[in-house]
C-alpha positions as CSV (number, residue, x, y, z in Angstrom):
1,M,93.7,59.0,34.8
2,T,96.7,57.0,35.9
3,P,98.1,58.4,39.1
4,L,101.1,60.7,38.8
5,T,104.4,60.0,40.5
6,A,105.6,62.5,43.2
7,E,108.2,63.8,40.7
8,E,105.5,64.2,37.9
9,A,103.2,66.1,40.4
10,R,106.2,68.4,41.4
11,V,107.1,69.2,37.8
12,L,103.5,70.0,36.9
13,G,103.1,72.0,40.0
14,V,106.2,74.1,39.2
15,L,105.1,74.7,35.6
16,I,101.6,75.8,36.7
17,E,103.1,78.1,39.4
18,K,105.7,79.7,37.2
19,S,103.3,80.3,34.4
20,K,101.5,82.7,36.7
21,V,104.4,84.0,39.0
22,T,107.1,84.5,36.3
23,P,105.3,84.6,33.0
24,D,108.2,86.3,31.2
25,A,110.4,83.2,31.9
26,Y,107.6,80.8,30.9
27,P,107.7,78.2,29.2
28,L,110.6,76.8,31.4
29,T,113.9,75.2,30.5
30,V,115.0,72.0,32.2
31,N,117.5,73.9,34.2
32,S,114.9,76.4,35.5
33,L,112.4,73.6,36.1
34,A,114.9,71.7,38.2
35,A,115.6,74.9,40.3
36,G,111.8,75.3,40.8
37,C,111.4,71.6,41.8
38,N,114.2,71.9,44.4
39,Q,113.3,75.2,46.0
40,K,113.8,75.1,49.8
41,T,110.9,77.5,50.4
42,S,107.2,76.9,49.5
43,R,107.9,73.2,49.0
44,D,106.8,70.2,51.0
45,P,108.5,67.9,50.8
46,V,111.7,69.5,49.7
47,M,113.2,67.5,46.8
48,A,116.6,67.2,45.2
49,L,116.0,66.3,41.6
50,S,118.8,66.2,39.1
51,E,118.3,67.7,35.6
52,A,118.4,64.1,34.3
53,E,115.6,63.1,36.6
54,V,113.6,66.2,35.6
55,Q,114.2,65.4,31.9
56,A,113.0,61.8,32.4
57,T,109.9,63.0,34.2
58,L,109.2,65.4,31.3
59,E,109.4,62.5,28.9
60,E,106.8,60.6,30.9
61,L,104.5,63.7,31.1
62,R,104.9,64.3,27.3
63,G,103.7,60.7,26.7
64,R,100.5,61.6,28.5
65,T,100.1,65.0,26.7
66,L,100.4,66.8,30.1
67,I,103.2,69.0,28.8
68,M,104.1,70.8,25.5
69,E,107.5,71.5,24.1
70,S,108.6,74.6,22.3
71,Y,111.9,76.5,21.5
72,G,110.5,79.8,22.6
73,A,111.6,83.2,21.1
74,S,115.3,82.3,21.0
75,G,114.7,79.1,19.0
76,R,117.8,77.5,20.7
77,V,116.8,76.0,24.0
78,L,113.9,73.6,24.4
79,R,111.2,74.8,26.8
80,Y,108.3,73.2,28.5
81,A,104.7,74.3,29.3
82,H,101.9,72.4,31.0
83,N,98.7,71.2,29.4
84,F,97.2,70.1,32.8
85,G,93.9,72.0,32.7
86,K,92.9,70.8,29.2
87,V,93.8,67.1,29.9
88,Y,91.9,67.0,33.2
89,G,89.1,69.3,32.0
90,L,89.5,71.7,34.9
91,P,89.0,75.5,35.3
92,G,92.0,77.7,36.0
93,A,91.2,78.2,39.7
94,A,91.0,74.5,40.3
95,V,94.3,73.9,38.5
96,D,96.0,76.6,40.7
97,L,94.6,75.0,43.9
98,L,95.9,71.5,42.9
99,A,99.3,73.0,42.0
100,V,99.7,74.6,45.4
101,L,98.6,71.4,47.1
102,A,101.1,69.4,45.0
103,L,103.9,71.9,45.9
104,R,103.2,72.6,49.6
105,G,101.3,69.5,50.9
106,P,98.0,69.3,52.8
107,Q,96.6,72.7,53.8
108,T,93.4,74.2,55.1
109,A,91.1,76.3,52.9
110,S,92.4,79.5,54.5
111,E,96.0,78.5,54.0
112,L,95.3,77.6,50.4
113,R,93.6,81.0,49.8
114,A,96.7,82.8,51.1
115,N,99.2,80.6,49.3
116,C,97.3,80.8,46.0
117,E,97.2,84.6,46.0
118,R,99.9,85.0,43.4
119,L,98.2,82.5,41.1
120,H,94.5,83.2,41.6
121,H,92.6,85.5,43.9
122,F,89.8,83.9,45.9
123,A,87.3,86.2,47.6
124,D,87.3,84.1,50.8
125,A,87.9,80.6,52.2
126,S,84.4,79.5,51.3
127,A,85.2,80.1,47.6
128,V,88.2,77.8,48.0
129,E,86.1,75.2,49.7
130,G,83.6,75.3,46.8
131,Y,86.3,74.4,44.3
132,L,87.8,71.7,46.6
133,D,84.4,70.2,47.1
134,E,83.9,70.0,43.3
135,L,87.3,68.4,42.9
136,A,86.4,65.9,45.6
137,S,83.2,64.8,43.9
138,R,84.2,64.7,40.2
139,E,82.5,61.9,38.3
140,A,85.7,61.3,36.4
141,G,87.5,60.6,39.7
142,A,88.2,62.7,42.9
143,L,91.2,64.9,42.8
144,T,91.0,66.2,46.4
145,L,90.3,64.8,49.8
146,K,89.3,66.4,53.1
147,L,91.5,65.0,55.8
148,P,90.4,64.2,59.4
149,R,90.7,67.2,61.8
150,Q,94.0,67.3,63.6
151,P,94.1,67.7,67.4
152,G,93.7,71.3,68.4
153,A,93.1,72.4,64.8
154,R,90.2,74.7,64.0
155,E,90.0,73.8,60.3
156,Q,90.4,70.5,58.4
157,R,93.2,70.2,55.9
158,W,92.8,69.2,52.2
159,T,95.2,67.1,50.2
160,H,95.4,66.3,46.4
161,L,94.8,62.9,44.9
162,L,96.9,63.4,41.8
163,C,99.2,60.6,43.0
164,G,96.4,58.4,44.2
165,E,95.1,57.9,47.7
166,P,97.5,58.9,50.5
167,V,99.5,56.0,51.7
168,E,98.6,56.7,55.3
169,L,95.8,59.0,56.3
170,P,96.3,61.0,59.5
171,T,93.7,60.2,62.0
172,A,92.3,62.5,64.6
173,L,93.0,61.6,68.2
174,P,90.0,60.4,70.3
175,P,88.7,63.1,72.7
176,A,90.4,61.5,75.8
177,A,93.8,61.2,74.0
178,A,93.5,64.8,72.7
179,S,92.7,66.0,76.2
180,S,95.6,64.1,77.7
181,D,97.9,65.6,75.1
182,L,96.7,69.1,75.8
183,E,97.2,68.6,79.5
184,A,100.7,67.4,79.0
185,R,101.6,70.4,76.8
186,V,100.1,72.8,79.4
187,A,102.1,71.1,82.2
188,Q,105.3,71.4,80.2
189,L,104.6,75.1,79.5
190,E,103.9,75.8,83.2
191,Q,107.2,74.1,84.1
192,E,109.1,76.2,81.5
193,V,107.5,79.4,82.8
194,A,108.4,78.5,86.4
195,E,112.0,77.9,85.4
196,L,112.2,81.2,83.5
197,R,110.8,83.0,86.5
198,A,113.3,81.4,88.8
199,A,116.2,82.4,86.4
200,L,114.8,85.9,86.2
201,E,114.7,86.3,90.0
202,K,118.3,85.2,90.3
203,L,119.3,87.9,87.7
204,V,117.4,90.5,89.6
205,D,119.0,89.5,93.0
């Protein structure tokens, strides 16, 4: 599959999300799609797409059969639904995980489980990992990638590959650098605590 643009991934992510979260309003109009793309919450990065940009993106997606058009019950306003799972040959749970990754950016399996709850219920983080591993090892082309562990992090994050390989992969700091960074943060916290104690003592006096 040809990689998606960031705008195409956002539009598809919104269509997948809203099909589960607000089924009564689905399929979506261009106006509601633009609002979903530009949400300030549950979006990373936050975008500011105009309706014209959303419409142009829909035209590109239609050319790749990733969306379907209909006039809905009213028969007056054109509405759009996604065809993502069928085109990519993926089960619903995998589609939902990719949508949340496309909407919210890299996340750990535990974060994905929590953020996917309204779309699909996963029994535990290992169930999420199972789908992510399958997506990462697809014969037709990997759709997820496990990122290097970040300094101080307990879990590794996952990212989607719908738009191709990440431009710049975050790298884990070497042990010495990570230790130095931790020491610096501890020293800063100790200094802040000392300053707070001094200020508190002045208030008490």
